[in-house]
VMD Tcl script that builds the backbone (N, CA, C; Angstrom):
set m [mol new atoms 249]
animate dup $m
set s [atomselect $m all]
$s set {name element resname resid chain x y z} {
  {N N MET 1 A -24.949 -19.427 10.084}
  {CA C MET 1 A -25.454 -20.726 9.668}
  {C C MET 1 A -24.328 -21.750 9.783}
  {N N ASP 2 A -24.487 -22.714 10.691}
  {CA C ASP 2 A -23.488 -23.758 10.860}
  {C C ASP 2 A -23.553 -24.727 9.682}
  {N N ILE 3 A -22.375 -25.037 9.168}
  {CA C ILE 3 A -22.263 -25.974 8.047}
  {C C ILE 3 A -21.921 -27.365 8.551}
  {N N ILE 4 A -20.922 -27.422 9.429}
  {CA C ILE 4 A -20.448 -28.698 9.974}
  {C C ILE 4 A -20.147 -28.487 11.451}
  {N N GLN 5 A -20.471 -29.492 12.270}
  {CA C GLN 5 A -20.088 -29.487 13.673}
  {C C GLN 5 A -19.405 -30.801 14.005}
  {N N THR 6 A -18.327 -30.705 14.775}
  {CA C THR 6 A -17.693 -31.894 15.337}
  {C C THR 6 A -17.814 -31.776 16.854}
  {N N ASP 7 A -17.167 -32.656 17.573}
  {CA C ASP 7 A -17.212 -32.571 19.027}
  {C C ASP 7 A -16.597 -31.266 19.535}
  {N N ARG 8 A -15.607 -30.736 18.794}
  {CA C ARG 8 A -14.905 -29.549 19.278}
  {C C ARG 8 A -14.995 -28.323 18.377}
  {N N LEU 9 A -15.404 -28.485 17.132}
  {CA C LEU 9 A -15.363 -27.382 16.174}
  {C C LEU 9 A -16.705 -27.142 15.496}
  {N N VAL 10 A -16.857 -25.908 15.020}
  {CA C VAL 10 A -17.995 -25.527 14.186}
  {C C VAL 10 A -17.437 -24.814 12.962}
  {N N LEU 11 A -17.894 -25.207 11.785}
  {CA C LEU 11 A -17.593 -24.478 10.556}
  {C C LEU 11 A -18.873 -23.792 10.138}
  {N N ARG 12 A -18.768 -22.485 9.877}
  {CA C ARG 12 A -19.952 -21.720 9.481}
  {C C ARG 12 A -19.560 -20.719 8.409}
  {N N ARG 13 A -20.571 -20.195 7.743}
  {CA C ARG 13 A -20.330 -19.183 6.716}
  {C C ARG 13 A -19.776 -17.905 7.348}
  {N N GLN 14 A -18.858 -17.278 6.641}
  {CA C GLN 14 A -18.329 -15.992 7.089}
  {C C GLN 14 A -19.367 -14.898 6.840}
  {N N THR 15 A -19.326 -13.886 7.693}
  {CA C THR 15 A -20.127 -12.686 7.493}
  {C C THR 15 A -19.215 -11.489 7.722}
  {N N THR 16 A -19.693 -10.312 7.371}
  {CA C THR 16 A -18.869 -9.118 7.589}
  {C C THR 16 A -18.661 -8.844 9.075}
  {N N LYS 17 A -19.437 -9.471 9.948}
  {CA C LYS 17 A -19.204 -9.355 11.388}
  {C C LYS 17 A -17.889 -10.022 11.801}
  {N N ASP 18 A -17.316 -10.831 10.907}
  {CA C ASP 18 A -16.046 -11.509 11.167}
  {C C ASP 18 A -14.842 -10.690 10.706}
  {N N ALA 19 A -15.069 -9.461 10.288}
  {CA C ALA 19 A -14.004 -8.653 9.682}
  {C C ALA 19 A -12.796 -8.469 10.593}
  {N N GLU 20 A -13.012 -8.230 11.866}
  {CA C GLU 20 A -11.880 -8.005 12.777}
  {C C GLU 20 A -11.011 -9.253 12.873}
  {N N PHE 21 A -11.654 -10.426 12.982}
  {CA C PHE 21 A -10.891 -11.678 13.016}
  {C C PHE 21 A -10.135 -11.887 11.704}
  {N N ILE 22 A -10.801 -11.683 10.582}
  {CA C ILE 22 A -10.170 -11.868 9.274}
  {C C ILE 22 A -8.997 -10.898 9.111}
  {N N LEU 23 A -9.170 -9.665 9.538}
  {CA C LEU 23 A -8.088 -8.680 9.476}
  {C C LEU 23 A -6.876 -9.177 10.260}
  {N N ASN 24 A -7.099 -9.643 11.479}
  {CA C ASN 24 A -5.991 -10.150 12.294}
  {C C ASN 24 A -5.372 -11.402 11.686}
  {N N LEU 25 A -6.199 -12.305 11.189}
  {CA C LEU 25 A -5.707 -13.539 10.580}
  {C C LEU 25 A -4.835 -13.238 9.362}
  {N N MET 26 A -5.325 -12.379 8.483}
  {CA C MET 26 A -4.612 -12.078 7.244}
  {C C MET 26 A -3.295 -11.325 7.468}
  {N N ASN 27 A -3.142 -10.763 8.651}
  {CA C ASN 27 A -1.916 -10.025 8.954}
  {C C ASN 27 A -1.016 -10.746 9.946}
  {N N ASP 28 A -1.372 -11.976 10.283}
  {CA C ASP 28 A -0.514 -12.800 11.118}
  {C C ASP 28 A 0.730 -13.168 10.301}
  {N N PRO 29 A 1.930 -13.028 10.872}
  {CA C PRO 29 A 3.149 -13.348 10.114}
  {C C PRO 29 A 3.173 -14.760 9.539}
  {N N GLU 30 A 2.610 -15.732 10.265}
  {CA C GLU 30 A 2.590 -17.103 9.751}
  {C C GLU 30 A 1.635 -17.238 8.564}
  {N N TRP 31 A 0.515 -16.517 8.597}
  {CA C TRP 31 A -0.407 -16.515 7.456}
  {C C TRP 31 A 0.319 -15.966 6.235}
  {N N ILE 32 A 0.949 -14.830 6.410}
  {CA C ILE 32 A 1.646 -14.184 5.297}
  {C C ILE 32 A 2.755 -15.086 4.775}
  {N N ARG 33 A 3.477 -15.734 5.671}
  {CA C ARG 33 A 4.581 -16.617 5.264}
  {C C ARG 33 A 4.090 -17.822 4.451}
  {N N TYR 34 A 3.041 -18.476 4.933}
  {CA C TYR 34 A 2.612 -19.730 4.311}
  {C C TYR 34 A 1.469 -19.588 3.304}
  {N N ILE 35 A 0.627 -18.594 3.467}
  {CA C ILE 35 A -0.508 -18.406 2.558}
  {C C ILE 35 A -0.244 -17.259 1.600}
  {N N GLY 36 A 0.259 -16.155 2.133}
  {CA C GLY 36 A 0.575 -14.996 1.300}
  {C C GLY 36 A -0.165 -13.752 1.750}
  {N N ASP 37 A 0.405 -12.634 1.420}
  {CA C ASP 37 A -0.187 -11.343 1.773}
  {C C ASP 37 A -1.353 -11.066 0.840}
  {N N ARG 38 A -2.527 -10.902 1.403}
  {CA C ARG 38 A -3.732 -10.627 0.623}
  {C C ARG 38 A -4.034 -9.136 0.538}
  {N N GLY 39 A -3.176 -8.294 1.119}
  {CA C GLY 39 A -3.365 -6.852 1.032}
  {C C GLY 39 A -4.530 -6.329 1.844}
  {N N VAL 40 A -4.928 -7.067 2.871}
  {CA C VAL 40 A -6.031 -6.649 3.731}
  {C C VAL 40 A -5.417 -5.913 4.917}
  {N N GLN 41 A -5.565 -4.583 4.929}
  {CA C GLN 41 A -4.901 -3.772 5.948}
  {C C GLN 41 A -5.862 -3.018 6.866}
  {N N THR 42 A -7.131 -2.934 6.503}
  {CA C THR 42 A -8.092 -2.178 7.301}
  {C C THR 42 A -9.359 -3.010 7.512}
  {N N HIS 43 A -10.165 -2.554 8.463}
  {CA C HIS 43 A -11.446 -3.220 8.732}
  {C C HIS 43 A -12.320 -3.204 7.477}
  {N N GLU 44 A -12.323 -2.084 6.777}
  {CA C GLU 44 A -13.113 -1.968 5.546}
  {C C GLU 44 A -12.631 -2.951 4.486}
  {N N GLU 45 A -11.330 -3.096 4.338}
  {CA C GLU 45 A -10.787 -4.047 3.370}
  {C C GLU 45 A -11.121 -5.486 3.762}
  {N N ALA 46 A -11.159 -5.767 5.062}
  {CA C ALA 46 A -11.540 -7.105 5.519}
  {C C ALA 46 A -12.996 -7.396 5.176}
  {N N CYS 47 A -13.871 -6.412 5.372}
  {CA C CYS 47 A -15.281 -6.573 4.987}
  {C C CYS 47 A -15.397 -6.840 3.493}
  {N N ASP 48 A -14.671 -6.081 2.706}
  {CA C ASP 48 A -14.702 -6.254 1.254}
  {C C ASP 48 A -14.166 -7.630 0.860}
  {N N TYR 49 A -13.088 -8.069 1.522}
  {CA C TYR 49 A -12.509 -9.385 1.252}
  {C C TYR 49 A -13.544 -10.490 1.512}
  {N N ILE 50 A -14.280 -10.361 2.604}
  {CA C ILE 50 A -15.311 -11.351 2.934}
  {C C ILE 50 A -16.440 -11.314 1.903}
  {N N GLN 51 A -16.886 -10.114 1.543}
  {CA C GLN 51 A -18.012 -9.978 0.606}
  {C C GLN 51 A -17.654 -10.458 -0.792}
  {N N THR 52 A -16.478 -10.091 -1.282}
  {CA C THR 52 A -16.101 -10.453 -2.652}
  {C C THR 52 A -15.461 -11.835 -2.750}
  {N N GLY 53 A -15.104 -12.400 -1.604}
  {CA C GLY 53 A -14.507 -13.726 -1.584}
  {C C GLY 53 A -15.507 -14.778 -1.137}
  {N N ALA 54 A -15.554 -14.986 0.166}
  {CA C ALA 54 A -16.370 -16.075 0.715}
  {C C ALA 54 A -17.851 -15.940 0.378}
  {N N ILE 55 A -18.424 -14.768 0.635}
  {CA C ILE 55 A -19.870 -14.611 0.406}
  {C C ILE 55 A -20.209 -14.761 -1.073}
  {N N ALA 56 A -19.378 -14.214 -1.942}
  {CA C ALA 56 A -19.608 -14.366 -3.383}
  {C C ALA 56 A -19.517 -15.837 -3.793}
  {N N MET 57 A -18.580 -16.579 -3.205}
  {CA C MET 57 A -18.453 -18.009 -3.521}
  {C C MET 57 A -19.674 -18.794 -3.057}
  {N N TYR 58 A -20.214 -18.452 -1.878}
  {CA C TYR 58 A -21.416 -19.144 -1.401}
  {C C TYR 58 A -22.555 -18.958 -2.397}
  {N N HIS 59 A -22.714 -17.735 -2.899}
  {CA C HIS 59 A -23.806 -17.443 -3.837}
  {C C HIS 59 A -23.571 -18.091 -5.206}
  {N N GLU 60 A -22.325 -18.034 -5.659}
  {CA C GLU 60 A -22.018 -18.532 -7.005}
  {C C GLU 60 A -21.902 -20.057 -7.062}
  {N N HIS 61 A -21.257 -20.655 -6.043}
  {CA C HIS 61 A -20.959 -22.085 -6.105}
  {C C HIS 61 A -21.668 -22.922 -5.041}
  {N N GLY 62 A -22.198 -22.248 -4.008}
  {CA C GLY 62 A -22.855 -22.991 -2.941}
  {C C GLY 62 A -21.904 -23.461 -1.853}
  {N N PHE 63 A -20.630 -23.133 -1.966}
  {CA C PHE 63 A -19.628 -23.502 -0.966}
  {C C PHE 63 A -18.493 -22.493 -1.025}
  {N N GLY 64 A -17.548 -22.610 -0.109}
  {CA C GLY 64 A -16.411 -21.696 -0.071}
  {C C GLY 64 A -15.597 -21.918 1.183}
  {N N LEU 65 A -14.913 -20.866 1.623}
  {CA C LEU 65 A -14.127 -20.929 2.849}
  {C C LEU 65 A -15.024 -20.574 4.033}
  {N N TYR 66 A -15.011 -21.441 5.029}
  {CA C TYR 66 A -15.854 -21.265 6.199}
  {C C TYR 66 A -15.018 -20.841 7.398}
  {N N LEU 67 A -15.625 -20.065 8.271}
  {CA C LEU 67 A -14.970 -19.691 9.509}
  {C C LEU 67 A -14.993 -20.903 10.427}
  {N N THR 68 A -13.868 -21.198 11.040}
  {CA C THR 68 A -13.749 -22.323 11.958}
  {C C THR 68 A -13.685 -21.786 13.376}
  {N N GLU 69 A -14.582 -22.279 14.224}
  {CA C GLU 69 A -14.659 -21.813 15.604}
  {C C GLU 69 A -14.564 -22.988 16.570}
  {N N LEU 70 A -14.060 -22.693 17.780}
  {CA C LEU 70 A -14.155 -23.669 18.854}
  {C C LEU 70 A -15.613 -23.764 19.263}
  {N N LYS 71 A -16.130 -24.955 19.324}
  {CA C LYS 71 A -17.554 -25.151 19.571}
  {C C LYS 71 A -17.990 -24.631 20.939}
  {N N GLU 72 A -17.219 -24.901 21.959}
  {CA C GLU 72 A -17.611 -24.545 23.319}
  {C C GLU 72 A -17.779 -23.042 23.508}
  {N N ASP 73 A -16.830 -22.248 22.997}
  {CA C ASP 73 A -16.843 -20.793 23.227}
  {C C ASP 73 A -17.206 -19.989 21.989}
  {N N ARG 74 A -17.291 -20.658 20.837}
  {CA C ARG 74 A -17.524 -19.980 19.546}
  {C C ARG 74 A -16.427 -18.954 19.262}
  {N N ILE 75 A -15.200 -19.282 19.658}
  {CA C ILE 75 A -14.049 -18.432 19.388}
  {C C ILE 75 A -13.477 -18.826 18.032}
  {N N PRO 76 A -13.343 -17.858 17.098}
  {CA C PRO 76 A -12.797 -18.189 15.787}
  {C C PRO 76 A -11.311 -18.531 15.869}
  {N N ILE 77 A -10.923 -19.576 15.127}
  {CA C ILE 77 A -9.528 -20.001 15.137}
  {C C ILE 77 A -8.926 -20.072 13.732}
  {N N GLY 78 A -9.740 -19.930 12.702}
  {CA C GLY 78 A -9.210 -20.004 11.350}
  {C C GLY 78 A -10.317 -20.089 10.315}
  {N N ILE 79 A -9.907 -20.378 9.086}
  {CA C ILE 79 A -10.851 -20.615 8.001}
  {C C ILE 79 A -10.418 -21.871 7.259}
  {N N CYS 80 A -11.388 -22.573 6.718}
  {CA C CYS 80 A -11.089 -23.734 5.892}
  {C C CYS 80 A -12.300 -24.017 5.015}
  {N N GLY 81 A -12.092 -24.790 3.994}
  {CA C GLY 81 A -13.200 -25.129 3.117}
  {C C GLY 81 A -12.719 -25.456 1.723}
  {N N LEU 82 A -13.588 -25.250 0.776}
  {CA C LEU 82 A -13.326 -25.567 -0.622}
  {C C LEU 82 A -13.271 -24.293 -1.449}
  {N N VAL 83 A -12.338 -24.248 -2.378}
  {CA C VAL 83 A -12.269 -23.129 -3.322}
  {C C VAL 83 A -12.203 -23.664 -4.727}
}
mol reanalyze $m
mol bondsrecalc $m
mol representation Tube
mol addrep $m
């Protein structure tokens, strides 16, 4: 479900299908340096992180962190939103 679209980007709700991207993102050295280590080391932990984090926030508050993708290719490039 797309939340916001610009000329170049799409923000949409995260799903457990995004686990591989989230796993790679959370283990990027720059993520760890500037955001912090979230202890997500496996695909299963990434799924759990999405379910107990973003998806739970959508249900509880109606908003949260959204997956950010390049609009043309739908390639994920990050996450952003409200917490």
